[in-house]
C-alpha positions as CSV (number, residue, x, y, z in Angstrom):
1,M,71.2,77.4,123.9
2,P,73.9,80.0,123.4
3,L,74.4,80.2,119.9
4,V,70.4,81.0,119.5
5,R,70.5,83.7,122.3
6,R,73.6,85.2,120.4
7,W,71.5,85.2,117.0
8,N,68.4,87.0,118.6
9,T,70.7,89.8,119.5
10,G,70.7,92.9,117.4
11,D,74.2,92.6,115.9
12,S,74.1,89.0,115.2
13,S,70.5,88.8,113.9
14,Y,71.8,88.2,110.4
15,C,72.9,84.7,111.3
16,W,69.3,83.2,110.9
17,L,69.9,83.6,107.0
18,V,73.4,82.0,107.1
19,V,72.4,78.5,107.2
20,P,69.9,78.5,104.4
21,L,72.1,80.5,102.3
22,A,75.0,77.9,102.9
23,L,72.7,75.1,102.0
24,L,71.6,77.2,98.9
25,L,75.2,77.7,97.8
26,A,76.1,74.1,98.3
27,W,73.3,72.9,96.1
28,Q,74.1,75.3,93.2
29,R,77.6,74.2,93.2
30,R,77.0,70.6,93.3
31,D,78.0,70.4,89.4
32,L,81.6,71.3,90.6
33,L,82.0,68.1,92.4
34,P,84.6,65.8,90.8
35,K,83.7,62.7,88.9
36,V,85.6,60.6,91.4
37,I,85.0,61.4,94.8
38,T,87.4,60.1,97.3
39,P,87.0,60.5,101.0
40,S,89.8,61.8,102.9
41,T,89.5,60.0,106.3
42,G,92.6,61.1,107.7
43,S,92.2,64.6,107.5
44,A,88.9,64.5,108.7
45,Y,89.9,62.8,112.0
46,V,92.5,65.5,112.3
47,V,89.5,67.9,112.1
48,L,87.5,65.9,114.5
49,L,90.2,66.2,117.0
50,L,90.5,69.8,116.7
51,T,86.9,70.1,117.2
52,G,87.3,68.4,120.4
53,I,90.0,70.8,121.3
54,F,88.2,73.9,120.7
55,F,85.1,72.4,122.3
56,F,86.9,71.6,125.6
57,M,88.6,74.8,125.5
58,G,85.8,76.8,125.1
59,K,83.9,75.3,128.1
60,A,87.1,75.6,130.1
61,S,87.7,79.1,129.5
62,A,84.0,80.5,129.4
63,V,84.5,81.4,125.6
64,D,81.3,80.4,123.8
65,A,83.0,81.4,120.2
66,L,85.2,78.6,120.7
67,V,82.4,76.3,121.0
68,F,80.6,77.7,118.0
69,V,83.9,77.2,116.1
70,S,83.9,73.6,117.1
71,M,80.4,73.1,115.7
72,W,81.6,74.7,112.3
73,L,84.7,72.1,112.3
74,C,82.1,69.2,112.7
75,F,80.6,70.1,109.2
76,V,84.4,70.3,107.7
77,A,85.0,67.1,109.2
78,L,81.7,65.4,107.7
79,V,82.3,66.9,104.3
80,L,86.0,65.5,104.3
81,F,84.5,61.8,105.6
82,I,82.0,62.0,102.5
83,Y,83.6,63.8,99.8
84,G,87.2,64.6,100.7
85,W,89.4,67.3,99.7
86,R,89.1,67.1,96.0
87,S,85.4,68.2,96.5
88,M,86.4,71.6,98.6
89,K,86.3,73.4,95.0
90,A,82.5,72.9,95.6
91,F,82.2,73.3,99.0
92,F,84.8,76.2,99.9
93,F,82.3,78.9,99.6
94,P,79.3,77.1,101.3
95,L,81.4,76.4,104.5
96,L,82.9,80.0,104.2
97,V,79.5,81.3,104.4
98,L,78.5,78.9,107.2
99,A,81.1,80.2,109.2
100,F,79.4,83.5,109.6
101,A,76.9,81.5,111.6
102,V,79.6,81.9,114.3
103,P,79.4,85.3,116.0
104,P,82.5,86.6,117.2
105,P,83.6,87.0,120.7
106,L,81.9,89.8,122.7
107,F,85.1,91.6,123.7
108,I,85.9,91.6,119.8
109,N,82.5,93.2,119.3
110,R,83.1,95.8,122.0
111,I,86.6,96.7,120.4
112,L,85.3,97.0,117.0
113,T,82.4,99.0,118.2
114,F,84.6,101.7,119.9
115,K,86.8,102.2,116.9
116,L,84.1,102.1,114.3
117,R,82.3,104.9,116.3
118,L,85.3,107.1,116.2
119,I,85.8,106.3,112.5
120,S,81.9,106.8,111.7
121,S,81.7,110.1,113.6
122,D,85.0,111.5,111.7
123,I,83.9,110.3,108.4
124,S,80.3,111.8,108.9
125,V,81.7,115.1,110.2
126,R,83.8,115.4,107.0
127,I,80.9,114.9,104.7
128,M,79.0,117.5,106.5
129,Q,81.5,120.0,106.1
130,F,82.0,119.2,102.5
131,I,78.2,120.4,102.2
132,D,79.2,123.6,104.2
133,I,77.4,122.7,107.6
134,P,79.2,124.1,110.4
135,V,80.2,121.3,112.8
136,F,82.4,120.5,115.4
137,R,83.5,116.8,116.6
138,E,84.9,115.9,120.2
139,G,85.3,112.1,120.4
140,N,81.8,110.5,119.4
141,V,80.1,113.8,119.9
142,I,79.0,116.1,116.9
143,D,78.1,119.4,117.9
144,L,75.9,121.3,115.4
145,G,75.3,124.4,117.6
146,L,71.7,124.0,118.5
147,I,71.8,120.2,119.0
148,Q,74.6,117.3,119.4
149,L,74.5,114.0,118.0
150,H,75.9,111.2,120.2
151,V,77.3,108.4,118.1
152,V,76.4,105.6,120.7
153,D,77.2,101.9,120.3
154,A,74.0,101.3,118.3
155,C,75.3,103.8,115.4
156,S,78.7,102.4,115.5
157,G,77.7,100.2,112.3
158,L,78.9,97.0,113.5
159,R,75.7,95.4,112.6
160,Y,76.3,96.6,109.0
161,V,79.9,95.2,108.7
162,F,79.4,91.3,109.1
163,P,76.3,91.3,106.7
164,T,78.0,93.4,104.3
165,V,81.0,91.1,104.4
166,L,79.0,88.0,103.9
167,L,77.1,89.9,101.2
168,G,80.6,90.4,99.4
169,I,81.6,86.9,99.5
170,L,77.9,86.2,97.9
171,M,78.2,88.4,95.1
172,G,81.8,87.2,94.4
173,C,80.6,83.7,94.3
174,W,77.6,84.4,92.1
175,F,78.8,87.2,90.0
176,N,82.4,87.1,89.6
177,T,84.5,83.9,88.4
178,R,87.8,85.4,88.8
179,T,90.2,85.3,92.0
180,W,91.3,88.6,91.7
181,Q,87.7,89.9,91.1
182,R,86.4,88.1,94.1
183,I,89.1,89.3,96.4
184,L,88.7,92.8,95.4
185,V,84.6,92.5,96.2
186,L,85.4,91.5,99.6
187,L,88.2,93.9,100.6
188,S,85.6,96.7,99.3
189,T,83.0,95.3,101.7
190,V,84.3,96.9,105.1
191,P,84.9,100.6,103.7
192,T,81.4,100.3,102.0
193,A,79.9,99.5,105.3
194,I,81.7,102.3,107.1
195,F,81.1,104.8,104.6
196,T,77.4,104.0,104.5
197,N,76.9,104.1,108.0
198,A,78.9,107.5,108.2
199,L,76.7,108.7,105.4
200,R,73.4,107.7,107.6
201,I,74.9,110.0,110.7
202,A,75.3,112.8,108.2
203,I,71.8,112.7,106.9
204,V,70.7,112.6,110.4
205,G,72.8,115.7,111.3
206,Y,71.4,117.6,108.1
207,L,67.8,116.8,108.9
208,A,68.3,118.0,112.4
209,R,69.9,121.1,111.5
210,N,67.9,122.3,108.5
211,V,64.6,120.5,108.6
212,S,63.6,119.5,112.5
213,V,65.0,117.3,115.3
214,E,61.8,115.4,115.2
215,T,62.4,114.7,111.3
216,A,65.8,113.7,111.9
217,E,64.8,111.3,114.9
218,N,61.9,109.7,112.8
219,F,64.3,109.0,109.8
220,F,67.0,107.7,112.2
221,H,64.7,105.0,114.1
222,D,62.1,104.0,111.2
223,A,64.1,104.4,107.9
224,S,67.4,104.9,108.0
225,G,68.7,101.3,108.5
226,I,66.9,99.9,105.5
227,V,67.9,102.7,103.1
228,I,71.4,102.6,104.1
229,Y,71.8,98.7,103.8
230,L,69.9,98.9,100.3
231,L,72.6,101.5,99.3
232,S,75.2,98.9,100.2
233,I,73.9,96.3,98.2
234,G,73.7,99.0,95.2
235,L,77.3,99.9,95.8
236,M,78.4,96.3,95.8
237,A,76.8,95.1,93.1
238,A,78.3,98.2,91.2
239,C,81.5,97.1,92.3
240,S,81.0,93.4,91.1
241,L,79.6,94.7,87.7
242,L,82.4,97.0,87.1
243,L,84.8,94.3,87.8
244,N,83.3,92.1,85.3
245,L,83.5,94.7,82.6
246,V,87.1,95.5,83.4
247,G,88.4,91.9,83.6
248,G,85.8,89.9,81.9
249,R,84.0,87.1,83.2
250,K,85.2,83.4,82.5
251,P,82.8,80.6,82.5
252,E,83.2,77.8,85.8
253,Q,84.2,74.4,84.7
254,R,81.6,72.0,85.6
255,A,81.5,68.4,85.4
256,N,79.5,66.6,82.4
257,S,78.6,63.7,84.4
258,R,77.3,62.9,87.9
259,P,80.0,62.3,90.4
260,G,80.5,58.8,91.6
261,Y,82.2,57.6,94.6
262,Y,85.7,55.5,94.9
263,G,85.8,52.8,97.8
264,N,83.5,50.7,99.9
265,P,80.3,52.7,101.0
266,V,80.1,50.5,104.0
267,G,83.5,52.1,105.0
268,R,82.4,55.7,104.7
269,S,79.2,54.8,106.8
270,L,81.6,53.4,109.4
271,H,83.5,56.5,109.5
272,I,80.4,58.7,109.9
273,F,79.3,56.3,112.6
274,I,82.6,56.8,114.4
275,M,82.2,60.5,114.1
276,A,78.9,60.4,115.9
277,C,80.2,58.3,118.5
278,V,83.3,60.7,119.0
279,L,81.1,63.5,119.2
280,S,78.8,61.9,121.8
281,L,81.8,61.2,123.8
282,Y,82.6,64.9,123.8
283,F,79.1,65.8,124.7
284,A,79.2,63.2,127.5
285,G,82.5,64.3,128.9
286,N,81.3,68.1,129.0
287,M,77.9,66.9,131.0
288,Y,80.3,64.9,133.4
289,L,82.8,67.9,133.8
290,H,79.9,70.4,134.3
291,S,78.1,67.8,137.0
292,A,81.5,67.8,138.8
293,L,81.8,71.7,139.2
294,F,81.3,72.9,142.8
295,V,79.2,75.7,142.8
296,P,79.5,77.9,146.4
297,E,76.6,79.1,148.2
298,R,76.0,82.6,147.8
299,V,75.2,84.9,150.3
300,S,73.0,87.6,150.1
301,F,74.8,91.0,150.3
302,D,72.3,92.3,152.6
303,N,73.3,89.7,155.2
304,F,77.0,90.7,154.5
305,I,76.3,94.2,155.4
306,K,74.3,93.0,158.4
307,S,77.2,90.6,159.5
308,F,79.7,93.3,158.7
309,S,78.0,95.8,161.0
310,I,77.6,93.6,163.7
311,K,81.5,93.0,163.9
312,L,81.9,96.7,164.3
313,K,79.8,97.2,167.3
314,P,81.6,97.8,170.5
């Protein structure tokens, strides 16, 4: 499955934790469901239509990210069919967390990687200059005199950015109750991820210059990733706590009784059955279009060179 293959890559390995976290968050916020639940069938069918549009656009353009978005929209449609818009107060954060199960397109990863390499290199050089280490930077190459550090793609910090943003959303949901506090926590995630990654590179440079290259390499490959991410968690927790001290914490209003449904339960079951049938039609249409594709026979490049050389003979 393409989604599972993307989850197995280094930059998207955090996605394995997204689904359990979304389920846990939905269970914790079940008390926020309204007392009377009214399904929003009209909006759910619109989202179901968007699901098909994104699905076939992704298949036609070979952009897996659009197909992954259509999978997320299926869950949004299911929530609307069962609980409706009035229940989005309870399901907003679980659905937002679940959206992180969709890895960004590869071309966006490449653009972000290139930008983050330069930003992390620049900040790490400034940190080393602040502690009186003579250093020179040219692009993503950090020259320490006797040794050069090359900030490659794996050192860009991209694999820290998305998990840190996810961490900021979870901390804002669990520890902060005011909207402006949650927004500030979320806005602080990207600078925190970039700064901690630059600090990681600066520590490697310090160890390489003042201790030994072997120590720097061992730290970089063995402990730096865990230490730096723990530092990110500590900084995010401190930011969330500071905002609570400054702005206070208001208790969330929770329902005193169990939520009840409005309408005929058979009607809801019928809409969910129709949704399953529509998704089956999407899948069947994709299989039909895939079977109708014409795949030309590929000729070995060695045969091409041989035939081309024969034509040049007198």
